[in-house]
SEBALUM-253055 format. One line per 8 residues: number of its first residue (from 1); their letters; for each residue x, y, z of C-alpha. Coordinates in Angstrom, 2 decimals, m for minus. Example, Ala and Ser with C-alpha at 12.3 -4.5 7.8 and 13.67 -1.06 7.14 Angstrom:
BEGIN
1> as> 12.30:m4.50:7.80 ~ 13.67:m1.06:7.14
END
This chain:
BEGIN
1> mflrkiav> 34.25:25.20:m15.94 ~ 32.83:23.54:m12.82 ~ 32.92:20.08:m14.43 ~ 36.48:20.71:m15.67 ~ 37.60:21.58:m12.10 ~ 36.08:18.34:m10.83 ~ 37.87:16.34:m13.52 ~ 41.22:17.95:m12.66
9> alalfysv> 40.69:17.34:m8.93 ~ 39.81:13.68:m9.50 ~ 42.85:13.19:m11.73 ~ 45.13:14.61:m9.00 ~ 43.38:12.48:m6.38 ~ 43.97:9.26:m8.33 ~ 47.59:10.13:m9.17 ~ 48.42:10.70:m5.49
17> fssqlssa> 46.99:7.41:m4.33 ~ 48.30:5.38:m7.27 ~ 51.81:5.90:m5.92 ~ 50.90:3.68:m2.95 ~ 50.20:0.68:m5.15 ~ 52.42:m1.91:m6.72 ~ 52.57:m1.89:m10.50 ~ 50.96:m5.35:m10.39
25> qtirltvd> 47.30:m4.50:m9.82 ~ 45.82:m8.00:m9.47 ~ 44.24:m8.77:m6.10 ~ 43.80:m12.44:m5.21 ~ 40.51:m13.09:m3.43 ~ 39.55:m16.42:m1.87 ~ 36.10:m16.82:m0.31 ~ 35.26:m19.82:1.84
33> ltdaprni> 31.49:m20.34:1.67 ~ 31.33:m23.64:3.55 ~ 29.97:m21.81:6.61 ~ 27.05:m20.44:4.59 ~ 24.39:m22.31:6.63 ~ 25.56:m20.21:9.61 ~ 25.47:m17.07:7.44 ~ 29.20:m16.39:7.73
41> yhavlnip> 31.46:m16.01:4.70 ~ 35.26:m16.12:5.23 ~ 37.48:m14.17:2.84 ~ 41.21:m13.61:2.29 ~ 42.57:m10.90:0.01 ~ 46.17:m10.65:m1.14 ~ 46.71:m7.05:m2.25 ~ 49.90:m5.77:m3.96
49> vkpgpftl> 51.28:m2.78:m2.03 ~ 54.26:m0.49:m1.57 ~ 55.70:0.54:1.80 ~ 54.23:3.60:3.49 ~ 50.85:5.01:4.47 ~ 48.03:3.03:2.90 ~ 44.23:3.14:3.00 ~ 41.72:0.46:2.08
57> vypkwipg> 38.04:1.17:1.56 ~ 34.97:m1.04:1.74 ~ 32.46:m0.49:m1.12 ~ 29.80:1.92:0.07 ~ 27.55:3.02:m2.82 ~ 26.43:m0.16:m4.59 ~ 25.10:0.24:m8.16 ~ 21.42:m0.62:m8.41
65> nhrpsgpi> 20.74:0.24:m4.77 ~ 21.14:4.00:m5.33 ~ 22.20:4.52:m1.72 ~ 25.13:3.83:0.63 ~ 24.08:0.21:1.14 ~ 27.49:m1.44:1.54 ~ 26.83:m3.46:4.73 ~ 29.83:m2.26:6.73
73> pnltglrm> 28.31:m3.41:10.08 ~ 28.50:m6.99:8.77 ~ 32.28:m6.80:8.34 ~ 33.95:m8.63:11.21 ~ 37.17:m10.40:12.14 ~ 39.30:m7.94:10.16 ~ 43.04:m8.72:10.24 ~ 46.00:m7.33:8.25
81> eaaghsip> 49.42:m8.93:7.72 ~ 52.49:m7.96:5.68 ~ 56.07:m9.29:5.55 ~ 55.20:m11.84:8.23 ~ 53.93:m9.27:10.73 ~ 50.50:m8.26:11.93 ~ 49.65:m4.71:10.78 ~ 47.56:m2.46:13.03
89> wdrdsvdm> 44.83:m0.49:11.34 ~ 42.64:2.49:12.24 ~ 39.15:3.15:10.98 ~ 38.71:6.69:9.71 ~ 36.95:8.82:12.32 ~ 34.58:10.32:9.72 ~ 34.35:7.78:6.88 ~ 33.42:4.48:8.50
97> yafhmnvp> 34.24:2.66:5.25 ~ 37.96:3.59:5.24 ~ 40.81:1.79:7.06 ~ 44.26:3.38:7.44 ~ 47.56:1.57:8.08 ~ 51.31:1.77:7.44 ~ 52.86:m0.86:5.20 ~ 56.32:m1.83:6.57
105> agatelqv> 59.52:m1.55:4.58 ~ 60.19:m4.51:2.32 ~ 56.54:m5.55:2.06 ~ 55.11:m6.10:m1.43 ~ 51.82:m7.72:m0.48 ~ 49.19:m7.11:2.18 ~ 47.09:m10.07:3.30 ~ 43.65:m9.12:4.56
113> sldavtqs> 41.43:m11.64:6.34 ~ 37.81:m10.86:7.10 ~ 34.44:m12.44:7.77 ~ 31.11:m11.21:6.43 ~ 27.92:m11.87:8.38 ~ 25.04:m12.01:5.91 ~ 21.95:m12.47:8.08 ~ 21.20:m8.81:8.84
121> gnaagtga> 21.41:m5.79:6.54 ~ 23.11:m6.63:3.23 ~ 23.23:m5.39:m0.33 ~ 20.09:m7.37:m1.16 ~ 18.03:m5.99:1.72 ~ 17.38:m7.05:5.29 ~ 17.46:m10.78:6.00 ~ 19.64:m13.81:5.49
129> lassnvlg> 21.52:m14.39:2.24 ~ 22.09:m18.07:2.99 ~ 20.33:m21.09:4.46 ~ 21.08:m24.78:4.86 ~ 20.52:m25.28:1.13 ~ 21.16:m22.02:m0.76 ~ 23.41:m18.97:m0.71 ~ 23.93:m15.71:m2.52
137> lnwnevvl> 27.31:m14.00:m2.70 ~ 27.58:m10.28:m3.41 ~ 31.31:m9.76:m3.92 ~ 31.20:m6.19:m2.60 ~ 30.53:m7.65:0.86 ~ 33.86:m9.51:0.99 ~ 36.30:m7.04:m0.61 ~ 38.38:m4.03:0.33
145> ypqgtrpd> 40.24:m2.08:m2.33 ~ 42.88:0.68:m2.32 ~ 41.44:4.13:m1.80 ~ 41.69:6.37:m4.83 ~ 41.85:3.63:m7.42 ~ 39.29:3.17:m10.15 ~ 37.51:m0.21:m9.92 ~ 38.02:m0.58:m13.66
153> dvqvaasv> 41.80:m0.46:m13.12 ~ 41.96:m3.06:m10.33 ~ 42.09:m6.69:m11.43 ~ 40.80:m9.44:m9.15 ~ 41.47:m13.17:m9.41 ~ 38.64:m14.68:m7.37 ~ 37.94:m18.20:m6.17 ~ 35.38:m19.79:m3.88
161> nlpsgwkf> 34.96:m22.94:m1.83 ~ 31.38:m24.24:m1.69 ~ 29.67:m26.68:0.68 ~ 30.10:m30.24:m0.54 ~ 27.89:m31.16:m3.47 ~ 26.58:m27.66:m4.12 ~ 26.38:m26.24:m7.64 ~ 26.56:m22.59:m8.63
169> gtalelaf> 25.53:m19.99:m11.17 ~ 27.26:m16.71:m12.08 ~ 28.11:m14.60:m15.10 ~ 31.82:m14.93:m14.26 ~ 33.81:m17.18:m16.57 ~ 35.33:m20.32:m15.05 ~ 39.11:m20.80:m15.11 ~ 39.44:m24.01:m13.07
177> qgrgritf> 37.32:m26.24:m10.87 ~ 38.64:m29.01:m8.69 ~ 39.52:m30.12:m5.17 ~ 36.58:m28.25:m3.76 ~ 37.64:m24.89:m5.18 ~ 36.18:m22.92:m8.09 ~ 38.52:m20.37:m9.68 ~ 37.33:m17.68:m12.06
185> kpvslitl> 39.19:m15.83:m14.78 ~ 40.62:m12.51:m13.54 ~ 38.32:m9.54:m14.09 ~ 38.21:m5.92:m13.06 ~ 36.80:m5.14:m9.64 ~ 33.83:m3.45:m11.27 ~ 33.06:m6.61:m13.27 ~ 33.48:m8.80:m10.20
193> idspliag> 31.05:m6.76:m8.10 ~ 28.71:m6.69:m11.10 ~ 28.68:m10.52:m11.22 ~ 27.08:m12.08:m8.10 ~ 27.07:m15.80:m7.47 ~ 24.33:m18.11:m6.23 ~ 24.77:m21.72:m5.16 ~ 22.75:m24.49:m3.63
201> shfrkvel> 22.29:m28.18:m2.99 ~ 19.31:m28.17:m5.39 ~ 20.30:m26.65:m8.73 ~ 18.88:m26.49:m12.23 ~ 20.02:m24.75:m15.42 ~ 17.49:m23.81:m18.10 ~ 18.89:m22.97:m21.54 ~ 17.00:m20.12:m23.22
209> trpgetpv> 18.88:m20.04:m26.53 ~ 19.29:m22.74:m29.16 ~ 22.66:m24.55:m29.50 ~ 25.13:m22.36:m31.36 ~ 23.04:m19.22:m30.95 ~ 24.74:m16.19:m29.40 ~ 24.71:m14.56:m27.01 ~ 23.83:m17.43:m24.71
217> hvidmvse> 21.03:m16.88:m22.18 ~ 20.40:m19.23:m19.25 ~ 18.44:m19.34:m16.01 ~ 20.51:m20.68:m13.10 ~ 18.13:m21.78:m10.33 ~ 18.75:m22.86:m6.74 ~ 16.11:m23.78:m4.20 ~ 15.49:m25.34:m0.83
225> sesglamt> 13.97:m28.38:m2.58 ~ 13.71:m30.07:m5.96 ~ 10.02:m29.12:m6.10 ~ 11.01:m25.47:m5.97 ~ 12.80:m25.89:m9.32 ~ 9.76:m27.28:m11.15 ~ 9.52:m24.71:m13.93 ~ 6.79:m25.65:m16.36
233> padeaayr> 7.34:m25.96:m20.12 ~ 4.99:m22.98:m20.53 ~ 7.22:m20.82:m18.34 ~ 10.35:m22.00:m20.12 ~ 8.73:m20.98:m23.41 ~ 7.73:m17.62:m21.92 ~ 11.28:m16.86:m20.78 ~ 12.62:m17.77:m24.21
241> klvaeaga> 10.01:m15.41:m25.61 ~ 11.20:m12.75:m23.13 ~ 14.74:m12.99:m24.50 ~ 13.46:m12.65:m28.05 ~ 11.08:m9.79:m27.24 ~ 13.77:m7.80:m25.41 ~ 16.09:m8.21:m28.36 ~ 13.39:m6.99:m30.75
249> lfgarhyl> 12.53:m4.05:m28.47 ~ 16.07:m2.71:m28.09 ~ 17.63:m3.98:m31.32 ~ 20.98:m4.73:m29.65 ~ 22.49:m6.57:m26.68 ~ 25.15:m5.03:m24.44 ~ 26.50:m8.25:m22.96 ~ 28.45:m11.27:m24.21
257> hydflytl> 26.18:m13.75:m22.38 ~ 23.41:m13.44:m19.82 ~ 22.55:m15.41:m16.65 ~ 19.24:m15.00:m14.83 ~ 20.21:m16.00:m11.27 ~ 17.04:m17.30:m9.62 ~ 16.86:m18.25:m5.93 ~ 13.61:m19.87:m4.79
265> sdqvvgrg> 13.50:m19.96:m1.00 ~ 11.38:m18.86:1.93 ~ 14.48:m18.81:4.16 ~ 16.55:m16.06:2.50 ~ 15.85:m12.44:1.64 ~ 13.74:m11.75:m1.43 ~ 15.55:m9.54:m3.91 ~ 15.98:m8.25:m7.41
273> lehhqssd> 19.19:m6.53:m8.45 ~ 20.34:m5.75:m11.95 ~ 23.76:m6.34:m13.49 ~ 25.19:m6.03:m16.99 ~ 25.38:m9.75:m17.76 ~ 23.13:m11.19:m15.07 ~ 20.44:m10.38:m12.55 ~ 20.11:m11.62:m8.97
281> ngvgeqtl> 16.51:m12.58:m8.26 ~ 15.09:m14.08:m5.05 ~ 11.48:m15.23:m4.56 ~ 9.48:m17.69:m2.46 ~ 10.20:m21.40:m2.75 ~ 6.92:m22.29:m4.49 ~ 6.75:m19.30:m6.84 ~ 6.89:m21.52:m9.93
289> tdpdqhll> 4.03:m23.75:m8.78 ~ 1.78:m21.53:m6.63 ~ m0.54:m19.48:m8.91 ~ m0.71:m16.47:m6.58 ~ 3.05:m16.25:m6.07 ~ 3.58:m16.80:m9.78 ~ 1.26:m13.91:m10.64 ~ 2.86:m11.51:m8.16
297> eagllphe> 6.46:m12.33:m9.15 ~ 6.00:m12.72:m12.92 ~ 7.44:m9.28:m13.64 ~ 10.64:m9.66:m11.60 ~ 12.93:m11.26:m14.21 ~ 11.65:m9.06:m17.06 ~ 12.25:m5.92:m14.95 ~ 15.81:m6.84:m14.03
305> fvhswngk> 16.52:m7.97:m17.60 ~ 15.45:m4.58:m19.00 ~ 17.96:m2.98:m16.65 ~ 20.80:m4.44:m18.71 ~ 19.86:m1.78:m21.29 ~ 18.20:0.86:m19.12 ~ 20.30:1.39:m16.00 ~ 23.47:m0.54:m16.74
313> yrrpagla> 24.25:0.44:m20.37 ~ 22.40:3.79:m20.44 ~ 22.73:5.34:m16.99 ~ 21.91:8.79:m15.59 ~ 25.09:10.81:m15.19 ~ 24.48:11.23:m11.45 ~ 24.49:7.45:m10.98 ~ 27.55:6.78:m13.16
321> tpnyqepm> 30.13:7.40:m10.43 ~ 33.83:6.49:m10.90 ~ 34.07:4.34:m7.76 ~ 32.04:2.88:m4.91 ~ 32.77:5.67:m2.44 ~ 31.46:8.67:m4.35 ~ 27.82:9.54:m3.58 ~ 25.21:8.88:m6.25
329> rgdllwvy> 22.53:11.36:m7.26 ~ 19.08:9.96:m7.92 ~ 17.49:12.79:m9.93 ~ 16.73:10.63:m12.98 ~ 15.60:7.49:m11.17 ~ 12.19:8.12:m12.73 ~ 13.94:7.05:m15.93 ~ 16.34:4.44:m14.54
337> ealteylg> 13.70:2.58:m12.52 ~ 10.39:3.83:m13.90 ~ 11.05:3.27:m17.60 ~ 12.34:m0.16:m16.58 ~ 9.13:m0.75:m14.61 ~ 7.04:0.22:m17.62 ~ 9.01:m1.82:m20.14 ~ 9.38:m4.74:m17.74
345> dvltarsg> 5.60:m5.00:m17.28 ~ 5.02:m4.66:m21.02 ~ 7.53:m7.45:m21.70 ~ 5.90:m9.58:m19.01 ~ 2.72:m9.43:m21.09 ~ 4.43:m9.67:m24.50 ~ 6.28:m12.80:m23.39 ~ 3.15:m14.50:m22.04
353> lwtpeqyr> 4.09:m14.44:m18.35 ~ 0.98:m12.25:m17.87 ~ m2.21:m12.14:m19.89 ~ m3.38:m8.72:m21.10 ~ m6.06:m8.78:m18.41 ~ m3.47:m9.44:m15.69 ~ m1.41:m6.53:m17.02 ~ m4.43:m4.22:m16.90
361> ealaqtaa> m5.30:m5.31:m13.36 ~ m1.76:m4.52:m12.22 ~ m1.92:m1.14:m13.97 ~ m5.30:m0.37:m12.37 ~ m3.98:m1.08:m8.88 ~ m0.92:1.11:m9.52 ~ m3.11:3.96:m10.75 ~ m5.55:3.69:m7.83
369> mldhragr> m2.78:3.55:m5.25 ~ m1.17:6.69:m6.62 ~ m4.47:8.53:m7.07 ~ m5.07:8.05:m3.34 ~ m1.53:9.07:m2.36 ~ m2.03:11.96:0.07 ~ 1.69:12.82:m0.03 ~ 1.21:14.02:m3.61
377> kwrpledt> m0.20:17.26:m2.12 ~ 3.20:18.37:m0.85 ~ 5.98:16.25:m2.34 ~ 6.88:16.22:m6.07 ~ 7.91:12.93:m7.63 ~ 11.52:14.02:m8.16 ~ 11.96:14.38:m4.42 ~ 11.12:10.70:m3.89
385> arsvqllr> 14.04:9.91:m6.21 ~ 16.48:12.29:m4.57 ~ 15.45:10.96:m1.15 ~ 15.82:7.28:m2.02 ~ 18.57:6.68:0.52 ~ 16.17:7.88:3.24 ~ 12.85:6.49:2.02 ~ 14.12:2.97:1.32
393> llgpgwqn> 14.92:2.47:4.99 ~ 11.47:3.37:6.32 ~ 8.55:1.09:7.14 ~ 4.98:1.27:5.82 ~ 3.54:3.42:8.62 ~ 2.34:6.79:7.24 ~ 3.89:5.94:3.87 ~ 0.82:7.31:2.10
401> wrrgldyy> 1.44:10.76:3.61 ~ 5.22:10.60:3.50 ~ 5.40:8.90:0.07 ~ 7.70:6.00:m0.69 ~ 9.71:4.97:m3.75 ~ 6.96:6.34:m5.95 ~ 9.31:7.03:m8.84 ~ 8.85:3.34:m9.75
409> segeliwl> 5.06:3.20:m9.97 ~ 4.22:6.80:m10.83 ~ 7.02:6.83:m13.35 ~ 5.43:3.80:m15.01 ~ 2.26:5.86:m15.58 ~ 4.34:8.73:m16.95 ~ 6.08:6.50:m19.48 ~ 2.73:5.03:m20.52
417> evdttirq> 1.64:8.61:m21.18 ~ 4.81:9.19:m23.23 ~ 4.20:6.01:m25.23 ~ 0.55:6.78:m25.99 ~ 1.43:10.39:m26.85 ~ 4.05:9.27:m29.37 ~ 1.54:6.85:m30.92 ~ m1.11:9.56:m31.23
425> qtrgqksl> 1.29:12.25:m32.45 ~ 2.59:9.96:m35.21 ~ m0.80:8.36:m35.98 ~ 0.49:4.97:m34.99 ~ 3.65:5.11:m37.09 ~ 5.99:5.26:m34.08 ~ 6.00:4.37:m30.40 ~ 8.23:4.22:m27.36
433> ddfcrafh> 9.70:1.08:m28.94 ~ 11.38:3.36:m31.51 ~ 12.83:5.49:m28.72 ~ 14.23:2.35:m27.02 ~ 15.96:1.18:m30.19 ~ 17.49:4.62:m30.74 ~ 18.44:5.41:m27.13 ~ 19.41:1.95:m25.83
441> gapsgppk> 20.26:0.10:m29.04 ~ 23.15:m0.36:m31.46 ~ 25.92:m1.16:m31.41 ~ 25.87:m4.52:m29.63 ~ 28.94:m5.55:m27.70 ~ 30.47:m6.15:m24.28 ~ 29.23:m4.26:m21.20 ~ 29.88:m0.54:m21.02
449> vlpytfdd> 28.23:2.54:m19.53 ~ 26.89:5.40:m21.62 ~ 25.74:8.20:m19.26 ~ 23.02:10.68:m20.15 ~ 21.37:13.86:m18.87 ~ 17.79:15.15:m18.93 ~ 18.60:17.14:m22.07 ~ 19.90:13.99:m23.80
457> lvralndv> 16.64:12.25:m22.95 ~ 14.48:15.07:m24.29 ~ 16.55:15.30:m27.46 ~ 16.15:11.57:m28.12 ~ 12.38:11.74:m27.61 ~ 12.13:14.66:m30.01 ~ 14.06:12.68:m32.61 ~ 11.27:10.10:m32.48
465> apydwakl> 8.31:12.46:m32.27 ~ 8.62:16.28:m32.01 ~ 6.74:17.46:m28.91 ~ 7.33:19.66:m25.88 ~ 8.73:16.72:m23.90 ~ 10.71:18.94:m21.53 ~ 7.54:20.72:m20.43 ~ 5.54:17.50:m20.03
473> lnqrvnev> 8.24:15.68:m18.06 ~ 9.01:18.68:m15.86 ~ 5.33:19.04:m15.02 ~ 4.97:15.37:m14.18 ~ 8.20:15.09:m12.21 ~ 9.04:18.45:m10.64 ~ 5.64:19.97:m9.89 ~ 3.30:18.93:m7.09
481> qpraplag> 0.51:16.92:m8.72 ~ m2.46:16.21:m6.41 ~ m3.89:13.61:m8.83 ~ m2.10:10.65:m10.38 ~ m1.02:11.00:m14.04 ~ m3.79:8.95:m15.66 ~ m3.50:10.48:m19.15 ~ m1.68:7.42:m20.51
489> ierggwrl> m4.48:5.11:m19.44 ~ m7.12:7.45:m20.86 ~ m5.23:8.01:m24.15 ~ m4.88:4.25:m24.31 ~ m8.66:3.90:m24.52 ~ m9.37:2.88:m20.90 ~ m10.50:4.47:m17.64 ~ m9.99:3.71:m13.97
497> iyndkpni> m13.09:2.49:m12.12 ~ m13.94:0.96:m8.73 ~ m16.40:m1.79:m7.87 ~ m16.82:m4.72:m5.49 ~ m15.17:m7.24:m7.82 ~ m11.72:m8.25:m6.44 ~ m8.65:m6.99:m8.27 ~ m6.76:m10.19:m9.07
505> hvyaaeke> m3.37:m8.81:m8.03 ~ m4.64:m7.39:m4.75 ~ m6.54:m10.62:m4.05 ~ m3.38:m12.68:m4.58 ~ m1.29:m10.30:m2.48 ~ m3.80:m10.40:0.38 ~ m3.60:m14.19:0.51 ~ 0.18:m14.38:0.21
513> rkyqdqfy> 1.10:m11.49:2.51 ~ m1.67:m12.03:5.07 ~ m3.30:m8.62:5.07 ~ m6.53:m6.88:4.07 ~ m6.63:m3.92:1.65 ~ m9.40:m1.42:2.44 ~ m7.51:1.63:1.17 ~ m10.20:2.82:m1.25
521> slgfavte> m13.10:2.33:1.17 ~ m12.27:2.88:4.84 ~ m8.79:4.14:3.98 ~ m6.43:1.62:5.56 ~ m4.53:m1.63:5.13 ~ m4.56:m4.05:8.05 ~ m2.91:m7.38:8.86 ~ m4.96:m10.50:9.44
529> agelidvi> m4.31:m9.96:13.16 ~ m5.94:m6.53:12.99 ~ m2.78:m4.41:13.12 ~ m3.11:m1.25:11.02 ~ m0.33:m1.04:8.45 ~ m1.06:2.39:6.99 ~ m3.89:4.95:6.91 ~ m4.66:7.44:4.13
537> pgspayqa> m4.92:11.04:5.35 ~ m8.42:12.37:4.62 ~ m10.00:8.91:4.54 ~ m12.87:7.86:6.85 ~ m10.40:6.04:9.13 ~ m8.13:9.09:9.32 ~ m11.03:11.45:9.97 ~ m12.13:9.22:12.84
545> gigpgmkv> m8.68:9.45:14.46 ~ m7.18:6.08:13.54 ~ m3.49:5.71:12.61 ~ m0.93:3.04:11.69 ~ 0.41:0.99:14.58 ~ m2.99:0.72:16.26 ~ m4.86:m2.57:16.37 ~ m8.50:m3.32:15.56
553> iavngrlw> m10.04:m5.52:18.25 ~ m13.70:m5.56:17.20 ~ m16.03:m4.45:14.39 ~ m19.55:m3.34:15.32 ~ m19.28:m5.16:18.62 ~ m17.94:m8.44:17.23 ~ m14.36:m9.66:17.61 ~ m12.11:m8.75:14.68
561> skdliket> m11.57:m11.03:11.70 ~ m10.55:m10.25:8.12 ~ m13.76:m11.79:6.80 ~ m15.84:m9.71:9.20 ~ m14.33:m6.39:8.12 ~ m14.77:m7.27:4.45 ~ m18.41:m8.23:4.91 ~ m19.06:m5.14:7.02
569> vrsskdnq> m17.65:m2.87:4.31 ~ m19.58:m4.77:1.63 ~ m22.89:m4.24:3.46 ~ m22.20:m0.58:4.28 ~ m24.15:0.48:1.18 ~ m27.35:m0.76:2.81 ~ m26.57:0.45:6.33 ~ m26.83:4.12:7.29
577> spiellvs> m25.19:3.55:10.68 ~ m21.44:4.24:11.02 ~ m19.01:1.34:11.19 ~ m17.70:1.16:14.74 ~ m14.17:m0.10:15.29 ~ m12.87:m0.94:18.75 ~ m9.17:m0.11:18.52 ~ m6.24:m0.44:20.90
585> naefvkty> m3.42:2.10:20.91 ~ m0.69:0.56:23.09 ~ m2.47:m0.05:26.42 ~ m5.48:2.18:25.72 ~ m8.73:1.13:24.01 ~ m11.25:3.35:22.24 ~ m14.25:3.01:19.90 ~ m14.01:4.92:16.61
593> pldyhggl> m17.13:5.46:14.43 ~ m16.39:5.56:10.67 ~ m19.01:7.34:8.57 ~ m18.70:5.24:5.41 ~ m21.43:3.80:3.17 ~ m19.72:3.13:m0.17 ~ m19.26:m0.63:m0.09 ~ m16.16:m2.45:m1.34
601> qnahlera> m13.97:m0.43:m3.69 ~ m11.54:m2.38:m5.88 ~ m9.66:m0.86:m8.81 ~ m10.02:m2.00:m12.42 ~ m9.66:m0.63:m15.92 ~ m12.78:m0.34:m18.07 ~ m12.81:0.08:m21.82 ~ m13.64:3.65:m22.87
609> ngedlldd> m13.96:5.44:m26.20 ~ m11.17:5.64:m28.74 ~ m8.53:3.28:m30.06 ~ m7.33:0.52:m27.74 ~ m3.67:1.56:m27.57 ~ m3.04:m0.66:m24.54 ~ m3.81:m3.66:m26.71 ~ m1.40:m2.38:m29.35
617> ilkpltk> 1.33:m1.82:m26.75 ~ 1.07:m5.39:m25.48 ~ 1.27:m7.05:m28.90 ~ 4.49:m9.13:m29.23 ~ 7.14:m7.89:m31.63 ~ 8.22:m11.42:m32.55 ~ 6.26:m14.39:m33.86
END
């Protein structure tokens, strides 16, 4: 009854506002991107209207971000005109994303001019979306649409002007290109916002499917330099393998073509955002040629690719909202993001972008991080999903106690447990692969959304392998779990251990991100300058009184250096004296003794008894 009341209310809401609109629903949108190096995009919208009170809204809840991330503060220079006259507008006093006006008699079209500043908070994150050589355009940042309309019912004819000589990539289909303007075929507003565009002065297209094969898959790359586009033949082969492996995993494709949009730049914000027929991926300029960056970013494209099935096609009901203004509910993000994290990492290994050892090292670091997560003592995993719009905005200080977006990483361990349980319950006859083909698979076709609930999920798992999945998932997700869910690793024939050998992923991250990881020894992470990033409650550092935001000045009487702290921890096994850290807290300085004698502690997986199910999981499905 409650759902029926909502449906009736929404129907009335849409019918009231539809009377404000002209019968011609196509909005013309022109975006001038020639000012991209200054991080300003200029846009003009021509919107069919009828005379009378009228409200435009700026997209607020952006799919894939799971929060009200529409960058309304970046909207500037807003002007309205109709029938040759300037139209005054008023921002709603409660909803900052809504603009009210009165359309004069005789007017059939409203012209809206606006600028979007892209160098602060945007849909991709915090940072610039453009530089002197590259740009990324999220269409939601340059559009307003009539309040109360469904994005599926609003058609948009979009065109862009690019800086001279720049080339572009997008999943949108081209209608015309010439005289400096690129015009796309009209699409619904929901398809437009689901189809970002990248462009740059250095551009390369990599074909991932053979001529005549459908659907077509390509990688569109832009970079600050030609060297940034130097994808090796081995990587090209791995991405072709990724396309094949994903097809074999899901057994269907819910897109007509697919574009991996790949920006390689140190000047613009790093990002990864999923779409039905494309993904928008941003990494460092030398990711394709620097081994450490390559290792750390290898899973990005596989993760976002998996989202085309898990997140875009199959979507939790609370995230499948009818427009961009209605709040999303993140209860099942441990499926939306975590199953994608699990499958994305598996496909990274199956495609050859990671070796099995690199996969296991990543899994070990994930397991160790979560097993030391002090916030597990008070906060269930589901709450990290429901709180995404709050947690995503916070920095790393006290993250271990507060918890972060743990539904990604902890959810990956849960889905490994599900996979290994299915394999054991069926004596190797079935796996999570069978669930994926049933839940995310046939029929193939154009993009669409098929929402689901927790009960739908449990029912589909039981169809693959009868088990008390509801109990298992509720325990893992809704109950406070002081220890990380390591059952999947253990059922897979491995165990988590610690020793002084570097974890290859942590070692690469330390070099690239200029920090030192001593979480599993002293209990903190620290920048190369000595600034404490986070401290684990209960650890030796915490017990001594140290917290994030402080700065280490000296170690055992010697001036701080990252090599010194590592060597000091290494030798702590043979030294019964405490490690003394001289630490500044704002303008005050104090010495803190840390009673630690365990040496370096780095996470790895070690082979244990039983069948090696991890090896089975990572075996490619295609030849």
